[in-house]
N, C-alpha and C positions, 0 to 999 in steps of 0.2 A: 524560638520554636514556633512563633506565630506564622512565620513564613513557610512552615512546612505543613500547614493544614490543608492547603488546596491541592488540586490535581491538575497537572498540565494536560495530560492525555493528548500528546502531540500527534500520534499516528492514528488515533481513532476519532479525532475531531470533537471529543467531549470537552467540557469545561469552558466553552466559549461564553464570553460575557454577552448575553443577548438582552437587548433592550427594545422590545416590540414598539413599533411606531416611531422610532428615532432613526432618521435617515442619515446619510453621510453629511458631514459639515462642509462649509465652504472650502476649507483648506484641502480636504480629501478630494472634493470635486475638482478643484483647480489643479491639483497634482495629477489626477487621472486625465483631465483634459489635455494638459501639457504633454503627458507621456504618450497618449494616443496620437496627438498631433505630430509628435516627433517620429512616430512610426510611419506616417502617411507618405513622406517623400521616398523612403526606402521601398515600401510596398509598391508605390507607383512605378519606380524604376524597374523593379523586378517583374511586375506585370507587363511592362512595355517590352522587356527583353524576352520574356517567355512568349510574347505575341509576335516575335520576329523583328522587333525594332532593334536598331544598332545605335540608338541615341546614347551619347556619352562615350562611345568607343572610337579610338583612333585606328585600331586594327579591326576592320570589318570582318575579315575572314576568321579571326580568333573568336569573335562574338558568336559564330555559328557552330562552335565546337559542341558535340553532343554531351560531353562530360560537364561542360559549363551549364548546359540546359538542366541537367539533373541537379547540379549544385545550386542553381538559381531557384529551382522549385523547393529544395530543402530549406534554404535560407529564408525564402519568402514565407514558408510555413512557420518557421521559427519566429519570425517577426509578427505573424498573425497570432501566434500563441501569446506573445508578449502583450498584445492588445487585450486578449481575453483575461490574462492574469491581472493586468491593471484594473480591468472592470471588476474582477472578483475581489480584489483588495479594497474596492471602493464601496460596493453596494452590499446590502444585507444578505443577498442570496449567496455571496461568497463565503459567509461564515458557516454555511451548511455543507460546503464541499468537504469530503474527507481530507484530512490534513495532508496525507501523503501525496495527493494529487495537486496540492498547492505548493508543498515544500520542495518537491523534486524539480519542477520547472524554475522556481525562483533561485534555487541553489545553482543550477546551470546558468541561468541568466546573470546572476551576480558574478559568477566566475568568468563569463565571457565579457561582460560590460565593465566590470570594475577596473581591469587594466586599461581599457580604452579611456575611461573617465579620468584616470590619473596620468597615463603616459602620453596620450595624444596632445592635450593642451601644453603640457610641460615640454615634451619633445619637439613640438612644432615651434614653440617659443625659443628653445635652445638652438634649433637648427636655423631659424630666421636670424638669430643674433650672431651665430658663429660660421655660417656658410652661405654662399650664394647659390647653392644647388636648390633645385625644386624640392618642395616638401613632399611631393608625391612619389618621388623616385622615378625610375625608368623601367622599360622593358615589359610592361603588362598591358599596354594598349589603351588605358583609360585616359579620358580627358580630366584636367585638373579639377573642374567643378564637381565631378562625381565624388571625389574624396571629400571635398568641403561639405557637400550635402549629406553624404553617408555618415561621416565620422562626427559631424556636429549633431546629427540626429541620434547616433548611438550614445553620445555623451549625455544628451538630455534624457534619453530613454533610461540609461543607467541610473542617473540621479533620481528620476521620477519613480522607477520601479522600486529602488531601495527605500526611498522615502515612503512610498505607498505601503510597502511591506512592513516597515516599522510601525506605521499607524494601524495597520491591520493586526499585527501581532500584539500590540498593546491592548487592543480590544478583545482578541480571542484568547490570549495567554498572558494576562496581566501579571501573574505571579512570577513569570520568568524574569521580569524586570526588577524584582525586589529581592529574590533569593540570592545568597552569596555562595560562591563556589565551595567553600568549606562545609556548607550545610547540605550539599548534595551527597547522600549516603553512598558508600561502596557496596555494590551488590554482588551477586554470585558470579557475574561475568567480569569482575574487575581485573582478574589476572589476564583474561583474554584481551580486555581493552588495553592493558599495558603492553602486552606482546605485540598487538597490532600497531599501537601508537608508536612504539620504539622502532619497529621495522619500517613502517611507512615514513616516519620522520627522518630516518637515516637516508632513505632513498630520496626523499624530498630535499634534503640538504645537498645531496650530490647534484640533483637537477638544478637547484638554486645556484650552486657554485658555478656550474657551466654557464648559466644565463648571465650571472654577474661578470664572469670572465669575458664574455662577448660584449657586455655592456660597457666595460672599461677599456675596450679597444683590442681585446684578444681576437685573433683571427684563426687560430688552430681549429680545425673541424668545420670550417666554412669553405664554400667553393670560391673559385676565383671571381665569378660574377658577383657573388654576394659581398665579397670583400670590396670590390669596386664600387658597389652601390651602397656600402655601409655609410651611414650618416647619423647625426645626433638623434633623429626621430627613431630610427630602428634600434639604436643602442639604448635609448630610454625605454622602449618597449621591452627589450631584453632585461634591463635592470629591474623594471617594475614587476615583470613576471617572476624573476628570481626572488625579489623581496617578498612578494605575496606568498609564494610557496613556502619560504622560510618562516614567515609570520604565522601562516596557518598551522605549520607543524609545531611551532613553539606554543601557540595558544592551545592546541589540542593536548599537548603534553601537560600544560598547566592545569587543564580541566581534569584529565584522567588521573594525574598524580595528586590533585588538590594541593599543588605547590604554590609558592609565592605568598605575598601578603594577601590578607583577606580582601576580596574585591567582588563586585557584582558579577554574577554568573553571566549576565547578558553581554558584558564587554568582551570577555574571553570567547564566548560563543559567537559573537559577531565577527571577530577577527578570524577564528577558526572556520567559520562559515564561508567568508569571502576568500580566504587563503586556500582552503582545500578545494573550493569550487573553481578557483582560477587555475590551480594546478591541474585539475582534471579536465575542465571544459576547454581551456585554451590548448592544452597538449593534445587532446582528442581532435580538436579542429585542425591543428597542424598535421597530425598524423593522417587524417582523412584527406587533406589536401595532397599530401605526398602520395598516398596509395591511389587516390583518384586520378592522378595524372597519367595520361597514356605513356606506356613504356616506363613504368615506375622504376625499375631496376637501372634504367639508363637515363633517368630524368635529371641527374646531377646532384641529388641530395646526398649528403655524406652520411657515413655510419654514425658519426657523432650527433648529427641532427636527428636522425631517425631514432637512435637509442635515447636521446634526451626527451623527445616527444613521448616515446613509449614509457619511459621511466616516470614522466609526469602524470600520464594517464593512470598507471598502476598506483603511484603514491597518492594521488588525489582520490582515487576510488577507495583505496583501503582506509585512508584517513576519514573520508566521508562515511564509510560503513562503521568505523569505530565510533564516530560521533552518534550515528543512528542507534547503535547498540546501547550506548550510554543513555540516550534520551528515552528509548523504549523501556529500558530497565527502570529508570527514574519514574517514568509514567506509571509502570506497574506497581512500584513501591508506594506511590501516592494513592493509587486506586485501591490498594489492599487495606482492609479495615485493620485497625490496631486495637489493643486492649483499652487504650485510653480514649478511643473514639467511640467505643460501643457503649450503649446504655447499660 
């Protein structure tokens, strides 16, 4: 019962462990510096492209596409936000930011970067061992060094942001790391949580199966060009995307149903966090790429790809909302005075 006496206050920012006068330690400063440094090459490339440069492009005409200009502005802004989030996770002023403004961007960032952290090194190694083809693929006009710079930077960013978030969360919400899933009480919205979790998990399972089908060599639902360019790296990305969506759904069900062996709440929460974020953020990114292309209906994307991306967005969003409802209710229960706690 001792683990039930504190209050997480996730969405209101209360309950943070404040230690006036104590700044970030060397580890947190080092993680922050590495994360920010990893963002610099990507930001530099994007600024150059937005300024009219075609550095790193093989197809100069494609670099001047207006849709790419908008996309570059959006992705540059996202990486700039990653810098701000890394700083907020490191310095004391970040503890005073409303929790919702911190949790939303790191959920999306974890969803976008976790598949890269896992899939790119593994897929690149597999492709280098099993194929003589270029790791970067063909048909998009980029020079090879752009991939090396961008994806190595994303890998370091992902590791850095996730590490910084764990250190930040241990300071702000220490009790989350000690409570067990079975000790999280069922509240008034538990029936709604189960309904949402079951529905979203079923959709996530379907999306995961499609990704795994493509990962293990299936070609149904892909265009002829995609089948031609299919290689170990792309198949690994599909496989990791499918596994993360499935893992997020399973972890969320374990939390909502309080099922399985007694375990620390933080472990299931971490898997659900990354898995649901990956299902939502990566699917949304793919969907925006499809819609953003000129002549979307004639762009060559298949119905299977479009529906898989849309399904991932819906499943990830509903799973994320289910987790948010659970955390908000748990926060309210901890904040509510009980008879045993009143004088």
